[in-house]
N, CA, C and O atoms as a GROMACS GRO file, in nm:
protein
  396
    1UNK      N    1   0.102  -0.136   0.014
    1UNK     CA    2   0.012   0.008  -0.007
    1UNK      C    3   0.085   0.117   0.002
    1UNK      O    4   0.169   0.117   0.092
    2UNK      N    5   0.076   0.241  -0.088
    2UNK     CA    6   0.148   0.379  -0.098
    2UNK      C    7   0.020   0.444  -0.035
    2UNK      O    8  -0.097   0.444  -0.072
    3UNK      N    9   0.094   0.509   0.091
    3UNK     CA   10   0.025   0.641   0.163
    3UNK      C   11   0.005   0.720   0.053
    3UNK      O   12   0.087   0.739  -0.036
    4UNK      N   13  -0.140   0.780   0.064
    4UNK     CA   14  -0.167   0.880  -0.045
    4UNK      C   15  -0.086   0.977  -0.084
    4UNK      O   16  -0.060   0.986  -0.204
    5UNK      N   17  -0.021   1.080   0.023
    5UNK     CA   18   0.075   1.156   0.009
    5UNK      C   19   0.225   1.125  -0.093
    5UNK      O   20   0.307   1.203  -0.142
    6UNK      N   21   0.217   0.992  -0.096
    6UNK     CA   22   0.335   0.974  -0.153
    6UNK      C   23   0.304   0.902  -0.308
    6UNK      O   24   0.389   0.872  -0.391
    7UNK      N   25   0.191   0.888  -0.317
    7UNK     CA   26   0.130   0.831  -0.458
    7UNK      C   27   0.188   0.934  -0.597
    7UNK      O   28   0.203   0.885  -0.709
    8UNK      N   29   0.207   1.034  -0.576
    8UNK     CA   30   0.257   1.131  -0.707
    8UNK      C   31   0.391   1.103  -0.718
    8UNK      O   32   0.430   1.082  -0.834
    9UNK      N   33   0.484   1.095  -0.619
    9UNK     CA   34   0.637   1.075  -0.644
    9UNK      C   35   0.650   0.943  -0.664
    9UNK      O   36   0.760   0.906  -0.707
   10UNK      N   37   0.544   0.841  -0.639
   10UNK     CA   38   0.579   0.682  -0.689
   10UNK      C   39   0.527   0.672  -0.847
   10UNK      O   40   0.579   0.594  -0.927
   11UNK      N   41   0.416   0.762  -0.882
   11UNK     CA   42   0.378   0.741  -1.007
   11UNK      C   43   0.494   0.827  -1.102
   11UNK      O   44   0.499   0.802  -1.222
   12UNK      N   45   0.576   0.918  -1.048
   12UNK     CA   46   0.664   0.958  -1.115
   12UNK      C   47   0.760   0.908  -1.149
   12UNK      O   48   0.786   0.887  -1.267
   13UNK      N   49   0.853   0.872  -1.028
   13UNK     CA   50   0.951   0.749  -1.050
   13UNK      C   51   0.924   0.609  -1.106
   13UNK      O   52   1.017   0.532  -1.130
   14UNK      N   53   0.794   0.577  -1.126
   14UNK     CA   54   0.787   0.454  -1.188
   14UNK      C   55   0.771   0.478  -1.333
   14UNK      O   56   0.833   0.407  -1.413
   15UNK      N   57   0.695   0.568  -1.372
   15UNK     CA   58   0.698   0.621  -1.524
   15UNK      C   59   0.823   0.688  -1.564
   15UNK      O   60   0.845   0.695  -1.685
   16UNK      N   61   0.912   0.742  -1.476
   16UNK     CA   62   1.035   0.768  -1.517
   16UNK      C   63   1.111   0.632  -1.556
   16UNK      O   64   1.130   0.613  -1.676
   17UNK      N   65   1.149   0.553  -1.479
   17UNK     CA   66   1.178   0.420  -1.481
   17UNK      C   67   1.169   0.339  -1.611
   17UNK      O   68   1.258   0.271  -1.661
   18UNK      N   69   1.039   0.360  -1.658
   18UNK     CA   70   0.974   0.276  -1.760
   18UNK      C   71   0.971   0.329  -1.899
   18UNK      O   72   0.964   0.258  -1.999
   19UNK      N   73   0.976   0.478  -1.896
   19UNK     CA   74   0.980   0.533  -2.009
   19UNK      C   75   1.088   0.656  -2.049
   19UNK      O   76   1.100   0.711  -2.159
   20UNK      N   77   1.147   0.675  -1.953
   20UNK     CA   78   1.289   0.753  -1.990
   20UNK      C   79   1.204   0.865  -2.035
   20UNK      O   80   1.232   0.881  -2.154
   21UNK      N   81   1.116   0.948  -2.000
   21UNK     CA   82   1.058   1.079  -2.044
   21UNK      C   83   1.132   1.174  -2.084
   21UNK      O   84   1.241   1.174  -2.026
   22UNK      N   85   1.116   1.265  -2.165
   22UNK     CA   86   1.172   1.384  -2.181
   22UNK      C   87   1.071   1.500  -2.103
   22UNK      O   88   1.101   1.619  -2.109
   23UNK      N   89   1.004   1.474  -2.064
   23UNK     CA   90   0.916   1.538  -2.002
   23UNK      C   91   0.802   1.460  -1.934
   23UNK      O   92   0.734   1.378  -1.995
   24UNK      N   93   0.787   1.489  -1.808
   24UNK     CA   94   0.641   1.431  -1.699
   24UNK      C   95   0.616   1.528  -1.617
   24UNK      O   96   0.700   1.601  -1.565
   25UNK      N   97   0.496   1.532  -1.601
   25UNK     CA   98   0.406   1.596  -1.505
   25UNK      C   99   0.317   1.508  -1.454
   25UNK      O  100   0.252   1.444  -1.537
   26UNK      N  101   0.291   1.484  -1.309
   26UNK     CA  102   0.199   1.427  -1.244
   26UNK      C  103   0.132   1.540  -1.151
   26UNK      O  104   0.190   1.634  -1.098
   27UNK      N  105   0.006   1.512  -1.146
   27UNK     CA  106  -0.074   1.599  -1.069
   27UNK      C  107  -0.202   1.529  -0.987
   27UNK      O  108  -0.298   1.467  -1.033
   28UNK      N  109  -0.175   1.555  -0.876
   28UNK     CA  110  -0.263   1.454  -0.778
   28UNK      C  111  -0.392   1.569  -0.807
   28UNK      O  112  -0.367   1.689  -0.821
   29UNK      N  113  -0.503   1.524  -0.814
   29UNK     CA  114  -0.644   1.607  -0.847
   29UNK      C  115  -0.718   1.519  -0.722
   29UNK      O  116  -0.839   1.538  -0.718
   30UNK      N  117  -0.684   1.458  -0.655
   30UNK     CA  118  -0.758   1.360  -0.580
   30UNK      C  119  -0.858   1.458  -0.463
   30UNK      O  120  -0.966   1.423  -0.415
   31UNK      N  121  -0.783   1.592  -0.436
   31UNK     CA  122  -0.889   1.681  -0.354
   31UNK      C  123  -0.995   1.707  -0.422
   31UNK      O  124  -1.096   1.686  -0.354
   32UNK      N  125  -1.018   1.745  -0.531
   32UNK     CA  126  -1.113   1.759  -0.629
   32UNK      C  127  -1.224   1.694  -0.628
   32UNK      O  128  -1.330   1.745  -0.662
   33UNK      N  129  -1.208   1.559  -0.585
   33UNK     CA  130  -1.303   1.443  -0.608
   33UNK      C  131  -1.347   1.403  -0.471
   33UNK      O  132  -1.414   1.301  -0.486
   34UNK      N  133  -1.339   1.439  -0.331
   34UNK     CA  134  -1.378   1.428  -0.239
   34UNK      C  135  -1.512   1.387  -0.241
   34UNK      O  136  -1.592   1.457  -0.303
   35UNK      N  137  -1.558   1.268  -0.173
   35UNK     CA  138  -1.700   1.242  -0.183
   35UNK      C  139  -1.716   1.160  -0.293
   35UNK      O  140  -1.813   1.086  -0.289
   36UNK      N  141  -1.631   1.154  -0.408
   36UNK     CA  142  -1.666   1.069  -0.520
   36UNK      C  143  -1.644   0.914  -0.468
   36UNK      O  144  -1.549   0.893  -0.392
   37UNK      N  145  -1.722   0.814  -0.503
   37UNK     CA  146  -1.700   0.684  -0.462
   37UNK      C  147  -1.584   0.607  -0.487
   37UNK      O  148  -1.562   0.502  -0.426
   38UNK      N  149  -1.518   0.648  -0.561
   38UNK     CA  150  -1.348   0.597  -0.580
   38UNK      C  151  -1.278   0.652  -0.494
   38UNK      O  152  -1.214   0.574  -0.424
   39UNK      N  153  -1.264   0.781  -0.468
   39UNK     CA  154  -1.187   0.849  -0.352
   39UNK      C  155  -1.219   0.816  -0.241
   39UNK      O  156  -1.130   0.820  -0.156
   40UNK      N  157  -1.389   0.762  -0.194
   40UNK     CA  158  -1.396   0.743  -0.061
   40UNK      C  159  -1.314   0.574  -0.068
   40UNK      O  160  -1.251   0.542   0.033
   41UNK      N  161  -1.315   0.507  -0.146
   41UNK     CA  162  -1.257   0.386  -0.134
   41UNK      C  163  -1.105   0.399  -0.104
   41UNK      O  164  -1.052   0.304  -0.046
   42UNK      N  165  -1.036   0.499  -0.135
   42UNK     CA  166  -0.887   0.531  -0.105
   42UNK      C  167  -0.826   0.558  -0.217
   42UNK      O  168  -0.710   0.596  -0.216
   43UNK      N  169  -0.901   0.540  -0.336
   43UNK     CA  170  -0.802   0.570  -0.476
   43UNK      C  171  -0.800   0.682  -0.520
   43UNK      O  172  -0.907   0.734  -0.555
   44UNK      N  173  -0.686   0.747  -0.530
   44UNK     CA  174  -0.658   0.883  -0.608
   44UNK      C  175  -0.688   0.904  -0.755
   44UNK      O  176  -0.683   0.818  -0.843
   45UNK      N  177  -0.716   1.018  -0.769
   45UNK     CA  178  -0.733   1.107  -0.901
   45UNK      C  179  -0.604   1.159  -0.966
   45UNK      O  180  -0.546   1.237  -0.891
   46UNK      N  181  -0.550   1.141  -1.067
   46UNK     CA  182  -0.445   1.162  -1.107
   46UNK      C  183  -0.436   1.201  -1.254
   46UNK      O  184  -0.497   1.134  -1.338
   47UNK      N  185  -0.353   1.319  -1.294
   47UNK     CA  186  -0.332   1.358  -1.438
   47UNK      C  187  -0.187   1.348  -1.434
   47UNK      O  188  -0.112   1.363  -1.338
   48UNK      N  189  -0.154   1.313  -1.594
   48UNK     CA  190  -0.010   1.260  -1.635
   48UNK      C  191   0.008   1.341  -1.780
   48UNK      O  192  -0.067   1.339  -1.877
   49UNK      N  193   0.098   1.393  -1.765
   49UNK     CA  194   0.166   1.446  -1.925
   49UNK      C  195   0.285   1.358  -1.936
   49UNK      O  196   0.352   1.336  -1.836
   50UNK      N  197   0.310   1.316  -2.031
   50UNK     CA  198   0.437   1.220  -2.080
   50UNK      C  199   0.483   1.243  -2.199
   50UNK      O  200   0.408   1.234  -2.296
   51UNK      N  201   0.602   1.274  -2.211
   51UNK     CA  202   0.670   1.279  -2.358
   51UNK      C  203   0.758   1.160  -2.359
   51UNK      O  204   0.842   1.148  -2.270
   52UNK      N  205   0.745   1.067  -2.456
   52UNK     CA  206   0.863   0.971  -2.463
   52UNK      C  207   0.848   0.928  -2.578
   52UNK      O  208   0.733   0.915  -2.622
   53UNK      N  209   0.963   0.893  -2.658
   53UNK     CA  210   0.973   0.844  -2.796
   53UNK      C  211   0.934   0.684  -2.807
   53UNK      O  212   0.931   0.623  -2.914
   54UNK      N  213   0.908   0.630  -2.687
   54UNK     CA  214   0.869   0.530  -2.673
   54UNK      C  215   0.740   0.484  -2.726
   54UNK      O  216   0.706   0.371  -2.761
   55UNK      N  217   0.669   0.602  -2.725
   55UNK     CA  218   0.519   0.605  -2.779
   55UNK      C  219   0.522   0.619  -2.929
   55UNK      O  220   0.411   0.631  -2.982
   56UNK      N  221   0.644   0.620  -3.021
   56UNK     CA  222   0.658   0.645  -3.132
   56UNK      C  223   0.554   0.548  -3.216
   56UNK      O  224   0.543   0.435  -3.169
   57UNK      N  225   0.495   0.570  -3.307
   57UNK     CA  226   0.402   0.471  -3.420
   57UNK      C  227   0.308   0.402  -3.310
   57UNK      O  228   0.286   0.284  -3.337
   58UNK      N  229   0.251   0.445  -3.203
   58UNK     CA  230   0.148   0.369  -3.139
   58UNK      C  231   0.021   0.464  -3.118
   58UNK      O  232   0.036   0.582  -3.087
   59UNK      N  233  -0.090   0.411  -3.136
   59UNK     CA  234  -0.206   0.514  -3.125
   59UNK      C  235  -0.213   0.521  -2.978
   59UNK      O  236  -0.150   0.455  -2.895
   60UNK      N  237  -0.317   0.627  -2.958
   60UNK     CA  238  -0.334   0.654  -2.812
   60UNK      C  239  -0.377   0.573  -2.696
   60UNK      O  240  -0.346   0.595  -2.579
   61UNK      N  241  -0.454   0.472  -2.742
   61UNK     CA  242  -0.505   0.380  -2.699
   61UNK      C  243  -0.368   0.308  -2.633
   61UNK      O  244  -0.352   0.304  -2.511
   62UNK      N  245  -0.286   0.260  -2.710
   62UNK     CA  246  -0.162   0.145  -2.670
   62UNK      C  247  -0.091   0.242  -2.582
   62UNK      O  248  -0.044   0.193  -2.479
   63UNK      N  249  -0.073   0.371  -2.601
   63UNK     CA  250   0.039   0.436  -2.500
   63UNK      C  251  -0.035   0.436  -2.375
   63UNK      O  252   0.031   0.422  -2.272
   64UNK      N  253  -0.179   0.450  -2.366
   64UNK     CA  254  -0.257   0.469  -2.218
   64UNK      C  255  -0.241   0.288  -2.140
   64UNK      O  256  -0.226   0.266  -2.020
   65UNK      N  257  -0.248   0.200  -2.233
   65UNK     CA  258  -0.248   0.080  -2.193
   65UNK      C  259  -0.091   0.044  -2.146
   65UNK      O  260  -0.070  -0.034  -2.053
   66UNK      N  261   0.033   0.120  -2.233
   66UNK     CA  262   0.148   0.097  -2.180
   66UNK      C  263   0.158   0.152  -2.053
   66UNK      O  264   0.204   0.076  -1.967
   67UNK      N  265   0.123   0.288  -2.012
   67UNK     CA  266   0.139   0.333  -1.888
   67UNK      C  267   0.034   0.283  -1.784
   67UNK      O  268   0.061   0.318  -1.669
   68UNK      N  269  -0.060   0.223  -1.796
   68UNK     CA  270  -0.124   0.108  -1.674
   68UNK      C  271  -0.038  -0.014  -1.661
   68UNK      O  272  -0.014  -0.070  -1.554
   69UNK      N  273   0.002  -0.050  -1.771
   69UNK     CA  274   0.061  -0.165  -1.742
   69UNK      C  275   0.220  -0.149  -1.651
   69UNK      O  276   0.264  -0.243  -1.585
   70UNK      N  277   0.287  -0.023  -1.663
   70UNK     CA  278   0.389   0.005  -1.625
   70UNK      C  279   0.323   0.050  -1.455
   70UNK      O  280   0.394   0.028  -1.356
   71UNK      N  281   0.217   0.098  -1.443
   71UNK     CA  282   0.181   0.157  -1.304
   71UNK      C  283   0.133  -0.010  -1.216
   71UNK      O  284   0.128  -0.027  -1.094
   72UNK      N  285   0.104  -0.108  -1.320
   72UNK     CA  286   0.059  -0.219  -1.240
   72UNK      C  287  -0.073  -0.247  -1.173
   72UNK      O  288  -0.186  -0.226  -1.217
   73UNK      N  289  -0.036  -0.300  -1.052
   73UNK     CA  290  -0.153  -0.336  -0.948
   73UNK      C  291  -0.201  -0.215  -0.878
   73UNK      O  292  -0.303  -0.214  -0.809
   74UNK      N  293  -0.119  -0.105  -0.900
   74UNK     CA  294  -0.173   0.030  -0.832
   74UNK      C  295  -0.293   0.106  -0.900
   74UNK      O  296  -0.362   0.200  -0.860
   75UNK      N  297  -0.296   0.032  -1.016
   75UNK     CA  298  -0.428   0.094  -1.105
   75UNK      C  299  -0.535   0.056  -1.059
   75UNK      O  300  -0.634   0.127  -1.076
   76UNK      N  301  -0.544  -0.082  -0.981
   76UNK     CA  302  -0.652  -0.116  -0.921
   76UNK      C  303  -0.692  -0.117  -0.794
   76UNK      O  304  -0.799  -0.161  -0.750
   77UNK      N  305  -0.571  -0.049  -0.715
   77UNK     CA  306  -0.597  -0.028  -0.582
   77UNK      C  307  -0.535   0.141  -0.540
   77UNK      O  308  -0.592   0.208  -0.454
   78UNK      N  309  -0.463   0.171  -0.584
   78UNK     CA  310  -0.406   0.304  -0.539
   78UNK      C  311  -0.463   0.427  -0.620
   78UNK      O  312  -0.466   0.543  -0.578
   79UNK      N  313  -0.506   0.385  -0.736
   79UNK     CA  314  -0.509   0.489  -0.831
   79UNK      C  315  -0.676   0.430  -0.897
   79UNK      O  316  -0.703   0.326  -0.959
   80UNK      N  317  -0.757   0.536  -0.857
   80UNK     CA  318  -0.895   0.515  -0.906
   80UNK      C  319  -0.919   0.579  -1.038
   80UNK      O  320  -1.003   0.527  -1.110
   81UNK      N  321  -0.856   0.685  -1.078
   81UNK     CA  322  -0.874   0.757  -1.207
   81UNK      C  323  -0.744   0.828  -1.243
   81UNK      O  324  -0.693   0.905  -1.161
   82UNK      N  325  -0.683   0.803  -1.378
   82UNK     CA  326  -0.585   0.859  -1.452
   82UNK      C  327  -0.600   0.915  -1.577
   82UNK      O  328  -0.596   0.843  -1.676
   83UNK      N  329  -0.620   1.049  -1.588
   83UNK     CA  330  -0.633   1.106  -1.724
   83UNK      C  331  -0.472   1.118  -1.769
   83UNK      O  332  -0.387   1.152  -1.687
   84UNK      N  333  -0.444   1.090  -1.890
   84UNK     CA  334  -0.306   1.072  -1.965
   84UNK      C  335  -0.325   1.146  -2.039
   84UNK      O  336  -0.440   1.177  -2.070
   85UNK      N  337  -0.201   1.209  -2.102
   85UNK     CA  338  -0.201   1.304  -2.233
   85UNK      C  339  -0.029   1.222  -2.252
   85UNK      O  340   0.045   1.235  -2.154
   86UNK      N  341   0.016   1.156  -2.354
   86UNK     CA  342   0.101   1.082  -2.384
   86UNK      C  343   0.138   1.100  -2.534
   86UNK      O  344   0.079   1.060  -2.635
   87UNK      N  345   0.262   1.178  -2.518
   87UNK     CA  346   0.318   1.244  -2.662
   87UNK      C  347   0.459   1.163  -2.704
   87UNK      O  348   0.540   1.111  -2.627
   88UNK      N  349   0.461   1.167  -2.831
   88UNK     CA  350   0.646   1.158  -2.876
   88UNK      C  351   0.684   1.274  -2.834
   88UNK      O  352   0.607   1.339  -2.764
   89UNK      N  353   0.822   1.328  -2.870
   89UNK     CA  354   0.883   1.443  -2.907
   89UNK      C  355   0.842   1.541  -2.962
   89UNK      O  356   0.813   1.654  -2.925
   90UNK      N  357   0.843   1.467  -3.091
   90UNK     CA  358   0.798   1.560  -3.191
   90UNK      C  359   0.643   1.606  -3.206
   90UNK      O  360   0.600   1.696  -3.278
   91UNK      N  361   0.567   1.515  -3.114
   91UNK     CA  362   0.425   1.556  -3.129
   91UNK      C  363   0.431   1.640  -2.998
   91UNK      O  364   0.337   1.720  -3.000
   92UNK      N  365   0.499   1.652  -2.897
   92UNK     CA  366   0.511   1.760  -2.825
   92UNK      C  367   0.531   1.890  -2.825
   92UNK      O  368   0.464   1.978  -2.771
   93UNK      N  369   0.668   1.899  -2.917
   93UNK     CA  370   0.724   2.005  -2.980
   93UNK      C  371   0.587   2.079  -3.041
   93UNK      O  372   0.575   2.198  -3.009
   94UNK      N  373   0.499   2.031  -3.112
   94UNK     CA  374   0.414   2.069  -3.203
   94UNK      C  375   0.282   2.151  -3.101
   94UNK      O  376   0.216   2.253  -3.119
   95UNK      N  377   0.288   2.051  -2.993
   95UNK     CA  378   0.157   2.078  -2.917
   95UNK      C  379   0.202   2.194  -2.787
   95UNK      O  380   0.115   2.251  -2.721
   96UNK      N  381   0.310   2.210  -2.770
   96UNK     CA  382   0.360   2.262  -2.654
   96UNK      C  383   0.363   2.426  -2.705
   96UNK      O  384   0.395   2.455  -2.820
   97UNK      N  385   0.325   2.529  -2.603
   97UNK     CA  386   0.348   2.662  -2.658
   97UNK      C  387   0.490   2.692  -2.676
   97UNK      O  388   0.580   2.666  -2.596
   98UNK      N  389   0.504   2.768  -2.827
   98UNK     CA  390   0.646   2.804  -2.875
   98UNK      C  391   0.708   2.679  -2.976
   98UNK      O  392   0.818   2.676  -3.030
   99UNK      N  393   0.595   2.574  -2.982
   99UNK     CA  394   0.649   2.460  -3.050
   99UNK      C  395   0.578   2.466  -3.179
   99UNK      O  396   0.601   2.381  -3.265
   0.00000   0.00000   0.00000
């Protein structure tokens, strides 16, 4: 069990190890979902933006599956909701301000 206040750092470390991203942001949005059934059961709500060339040639749903697989069992216990934006470096350069 990962203590709630350590989950964002755990997610970040896990995704960094799995994808060696050029850019990674992990936001804990659990406080916005107080009273939601998943939050009441102890699962957190997170938003992730990740940039890695490991996503090259893969459709969005495959990228999400890769992330869910990297996070493993925590997707069933520690994480109730995970919003994902996954880009390759080239896509990120187009998407980000000044790109």
